[in-house]
N, C-alpha and C positions, 0 to 999 in steps of 0.2 A: 335506506341502505347507504353504503358509502359512495363517495365520489372517487374517481381515479386520482392518482397522485404521481409525482415525478418518477417514482420507482415502479409504477405499474407496467407489467410486461405487455407486449403488443403482439397480436396474432391475427390471422385471417382464416376463413373457412371457404373451401372451394368444392366444386362438383364438376360433373361432365360438361357443363355449359361454360366453364372457365377456359379461356383461350390462351395459348402461347405462354404456358408456364415455364419459366426458366428457373429450375430449382437451385442452381448454383448461385444465381443472383438473389433469388427470394430468400435463401438461407441467411444472407447477410442483412436482410431488412426486417425479419420477424423473429420473435422469440418462441413461438409455437404455431402449430398448424393443425386444423381440423379438416377432415375429408368426409364427404357424404359417402357412406358405404352402400346404403340401401334405402328403400322406401316401400311403402305399401299403399301409396296414393291411387294406384290403378285398381286396387281391390285384390291384388296378389303381390307377393314379395318380388321385388325387382332390384337387381344389383346395379349400382351406378356404373356406367360404361367405362369410366376412367379410374375407378377406385383402385383396382389391383396395380395398375401402372403408377398411379400417384403414390400409393403406399410404398412401392419399391423405390421410387425416386426420392421420396422424403427420407427414407432410411439411408439411402446411398449418400446423401448429403448431410446426414447427421442432424436433421431438423426434428425436434420433439413433436411427435405426431399422434393424433388420435382420430377416432371416427364416430359418426353418428348415424342412427337409423331414424328416418322420418316415419313415425308411427301413426297409425289410424285407429284410435280407440272406437269401440262400438259396444252395443249391449251384449255381444258375445264375448264374455270374459276369457273363454278358452282361446280366442284368437290372439290374446296377449301371449299365451304360451307359444303358439306357432311363430309369431313374429319374433319373439325373443330367441327361440332356438335357431331360426334362420339367421338372425343377426350374429349370434355367437359363431355360427359356422362360417359366415363370410369374413368376420374379423380374423378367424384363424387362417383362412385362406390368404388373406392379405398380409398378416403379420407373423404367422407361424403357429405351429401347434401349441395350444395353451398360452398363446400370446394374443392379447387383446388391444395392443397399442401402448404407446408410452404414456399418453394422457388418459384421464378418465374416459371410458366409453360413455356415449351419450344417447339418450332417448329424446328425440325432437318431437314435441307435441304442440301443434298450433292449429288443429282442426278436430272436430267440426265447428265451424263458426256459426252455424245455424241453430246451435243448442238442441240438436236432434237427440242428444243423450243428456241425462241429468248430471249435475255436478258430482253426485255420489257415484254414479257409474263411471264417469271420467276418472275420478280419483282412484277408485277401486281398480280400474283397468291398469292405470299407471303403476299402482302399488303392486299389483300382481306381476306385471312385467318385471319391475325392479327386484322383487324378492326372488323370482325364479332366476334372473340373470345373476344376481349376486351369489346365490347358492351354488350355481353351476360353475362359476368362474373364479370365485373368491376375489372379485374386483368390485369396487363401488361404482354405481351407475349415477351419472350426472343427468339432470333434467334440463333440457333447453325448452324455453317457452317465451312468449311475449308478454309484456306488461299488460297489454290490452286483453290478452287471452285469460290471464288470471282474473282480471276484473270481470270479464264476460261470464266466467264460471264461478261466481259468488266468492271470489277471493280464495278459491280452492278449499273452502271451509265446509266440513261435513258435520251436520247436526249430531251432537253427542260425542263427536270424535275430535273436534278441533281441526288441526291442520296435519293430516297424516303424512304429507310429503315434505314437511319442513326440514327434516334431517337429511334430505338429499342435497348434494352439492348443486348449486343453481347457476345456470347460464341463462341470463335474461336478455331479451331483445328490447331495447328502447332507443329509438333513433332521435338524436338531439336536434336534427334539422326540421323535424315535423312541428309545425306551430301548435302550441298548447301543451307539448310534452315538457315535463320538468327537466332541469339541467342534468339530473342523474336519477337513477331508479329510486322509487320510494319503497318503504317497507310494504311487503305484500305476501299473501299466501302463507304467513307464518315465518317468512324469511326476513332477516334484518341485515344480511350481507350477501352479496353475489360473489361467486368465484370467478365468473367471466361475465363481462358486460358487452354485448354486441351493440355498438353505438352508431354504426353506419352500415348501409347496404350498398353504397356506391363509392367507396374509397378508391383512390388511385394509388397503387402500390407497385413499386419497381419490381420487375420479375414476373408480372402478370399482365396480360394484354387487354384486359377489360376491367371495368369497375367491379369491386369485390366487397364482400362483407368484411368489416373490420371490428376488432374486439380488444378491449382492455382486459388484462388478466391480473392475477395476484402479483405481489412484489417479488416472489421467488418461485421458480419452476417446481420446487419440491412440493408446492401446494396443488400441483396438477398431476403429479406422477407418484408411482409407488415408492416406498422407502428404498434407500440404497442397499445394495448387497453388504452383508456384514463381513468385514475383512479381519485378518489376523486371528482367526479362531484357533485356539489351542485347548487341549485337555490332557490331564494327567491323573493317574491314580495316586491317592494319598490315604494310606491306611484303608479304611473301609468306605472311603468316599471317592468321588471324582470331582476334581476342580476344573471348571471351565472358565476360560478367559477369552476376551476379544477386544478389538479396537472400537471405540465409540463411533457411531454413525453420526456425521455432521449435519444431517437434515434439520431444518428449522422447525419442522412440525413433528419431530420424533416423539413418540410417547413411551416406547419400551421395546422389550425383546421377549420372544417366546423360545424356550429351550426344549429340545426333544432328545430322547435316547432310544435308538432303534425305532424311531417314528412315534414313540409314546411321549406325550407331553409330560415334562417333569418340573417346569417352572416358568414363571413370568416375572420379569423385573422391570424397573422403570428406566427412563432414558439416561440417567446418570450412572447406572451400573455397568461395569465391564468385567464382572466376575460372578460366578454362581457355583455353589457347592451342591452336587447331587449326593445326598446322604444315603449311605447304604442301609441304615436302619429304617428309612422311609420308602426307599425304592429298591426292591430285591433285584431289579435288573442290573444294578451296579455289579453284582457278582457274576454276570454273564462273561464267558471267556472272550467274546468279541463284542464290541459296542460301537455303534456309529452315533456320534453327537452332532446334531444339527441345530441351527439357530436362524431365526428370521427377525427382522425389525418390524415394528408396526407404528402407524402414525395416528393422529387425532381423528382421521376419517375412517379408521379401521382397515386401511390398506396395509398389506404386508409386502415384504421384499418379493420380487419376482421369483427369486430362487433362494433356497436355504443354503447357507454355508455349511460345510461338512468336514468332520475330522474323524478318523477311525482309531480305536484303541484295541 
């Protein structure tokens, strides 16, 4: 995988054991922040005691923020469903209805280390959690795990299936101060790039009262968040068609736009387009007396704008 570079963003992740957090100061020292929302290490779902307060403070000071769930995979794959649903619920409690944070929501997997489950079960459990989460929220799920853990579980390779998790955005833990570790993460588990690299567990960061996990991120915050809201949306009737126009979204990872009429999909265009014609001979809905046109941007990760822009005709 890649090393950090001079443009790599810097972030930390904190939890209920983090002391004396001054969000006003912290916001000037970091580019992004992750919070532990919850975990299942006790055998039941447990909310981090400081998550709700930390989520509110992060938003109040304009810090790009996301949250992670410490998951416990097991042979009971249906428990992935339960942990997933509880994670969704606490994210909405912290960030708002149908809001799951600014950054990718994250599933943290670093146990069991005794290999009490097989690699196939582990990967299937994660994949089940991921698919359920993404279907329910329309958000992509990031996976956090350690380089040692990927090695422990057979490089996350499943016989006959290859690397089922390799298309998940990856947050990898590899601490540079540990003797024998490489200077930056190696290719593992089907991944050739990390999205976030946790390089230290004991960094000193101004605005936090005790040593904290520290992370390098991508070069641009757009690579951690949903596409921007589409601005400047306009629509007009022209003969038997509707001409839709908008301003280009400036995100570096923009892939295209989806256009809807009365919530029915009518077209998808690429990132360079700023106009689309809804043809009456292809879409009878054009003849409706009142029409709402909406549009969302989408990026290379498959994330879409948090909210669709809308104009009525």
